[in-house]
C-alpha positions as CSV (number, residue, x, y, z in Angstrom):
1,M,-25.0,10.1,5.3
2,I,-25.0,8.0,2.2
3,T,-27.7,8.9,-0.4
4,D,-28.7,7.5,-3.8
5,I,-27.8,3.9,-3.1
6,P,-28.3,1.9,-6.3
7,S,-31.0,-0.7,-6.2
8,S,-31.0,-4.2,-7.5
9,S,-32.9,-3.0,-10.6
10,D,-30.3,-0.3,-11.3
11,F,-27.5,-3.0,-11.3
12,N,-29.6,-5.2,-13.5
13,A,-30.2,-2.4,-16.0
14,A,-26.5,-1.6,-16.1
15,G,-25.7,-5.3,-16.6
16,I,-28.2,-5.6,-19.5
17,N,-26.8,-2.4,-21.1
18,L,-23.3,-3.7,-21.0
19,L,-24.4,-7.0,-22.5
20,N,-26.1,-5.1,-25.3
21,L,-23.0,-3.1,-26.0
22,A,-20.9,-6.2,-26.1
23,W,-23.3,-7.9,-28.5
24,D,-23.5,-4.8,-30.8
25,S,-19.7,-4.8,-31.0
26,T,-19.5,-8.5,-31.8
27,V,-22.3,-8.4,-34.3
28,S,-20.7,-5.5,-36.1
29,L,-17.8,-7.9,-36.9
30,L,-20.2,-10.4,-38.4
31,I,-22.0,-7.7,-40.5
32,E,-18.7,-6.6,-42.0
33,R,-18.3,-10.1,-43.4
34,I,-21.6,-10.0,-45.2
35,V,-21.3,-8.9,-48.8
36,N,-24.2,-7.8,-51.0
37,V,-23.8,-9.4,-54.5
38,D,-26.6,-8.6,-56.8
39,G,-29.1,-8.4,-54.0
40,I,-27.9,-11.7,-52.5
41,Y,-26.1,-11.6,-49.2
42,E,-23.2,-13.9,-48.8
43,S,-20.5,-14.3,-46.2
44,S,-17.1,-13.2,-47.4
45,P,-14.2,-15.6,-46.6
46,V,-12.5,-15.0,-43.3
47,S,-8.7,-14.5,-43.2
48,D,-6.2,-14.7,-40.4
49,K,-5.6,-11.0,-41.0
50,Y,-9.3,-10.3,-40.4
51,W,-9.2,-12.1,-37.0
52,E,-6.0,-10.3,-36.1
53,S,-7.7,-6.9,-36.7
54,A,-10.8,-8.0,-34.8
55,Q,-8.9,-9.0,-31.6
56,P,-9.3,-5.5,-29.9
57,I,-13.0,-5.5,-30.5
58,L,-13.4,-9.1,-29.3
59,A,-11.3,-8.3,-26.2
60,S,-13.3,-5.3,-25.3
61,S,-16.6,-7.2,-25.8
62,L,-15.3,-9.9,-23.5
63,S,-14.4,-7.3,-20.9
64,L,-17.9,-5.8,-21.2
65,V,-19.5,-9.3,-20.6
66,Q,-17.3,-9.8,-17.5
67,Q,-18.4,-6.4,-16.2
68,S,-22.0,-7.1,-16.8
69,I,-21.7,-10.4,-14.8
70,E,-20.3,-8.4,-12.0
71,F,-23.3,-6.0,-12.1
72,F,-25.7,-9.0,-12.1
73,L,-23.9,-10.4,-9.0
74,K,-24.1,-7.0,-7.3
75,A,-27.8,-6.9,-8.2
76,K,-28.3,-10.3,-6.4
77,I,-26.3,-9.1,-3.4
78,S,-28.3,-5.8,-3.2
79,E,-31.5,-7.8,-3.1
80,V,-30.4,-9.1,0.3
81,S,-28.6,-6.1,1.7
82,P,-27.9,-2.7,0.2
């Protein structure tokens, strides 16, 4: 007998958590670019080397977004039939 079948709300919560994790990772890249100069926050220039080093973080964020979409689809499917 199968027990503890995830509900639609469980899948939605997992999808939202994955989106939040992806967003946090991406925003951390933007925060790194902000420089505090005498109390004034300014964006530092972006170099090609910066984007090269940011690729793993961006790739994992994209994977998290794809996984969250899968969970949202599973939530819709489980509304109809578990």
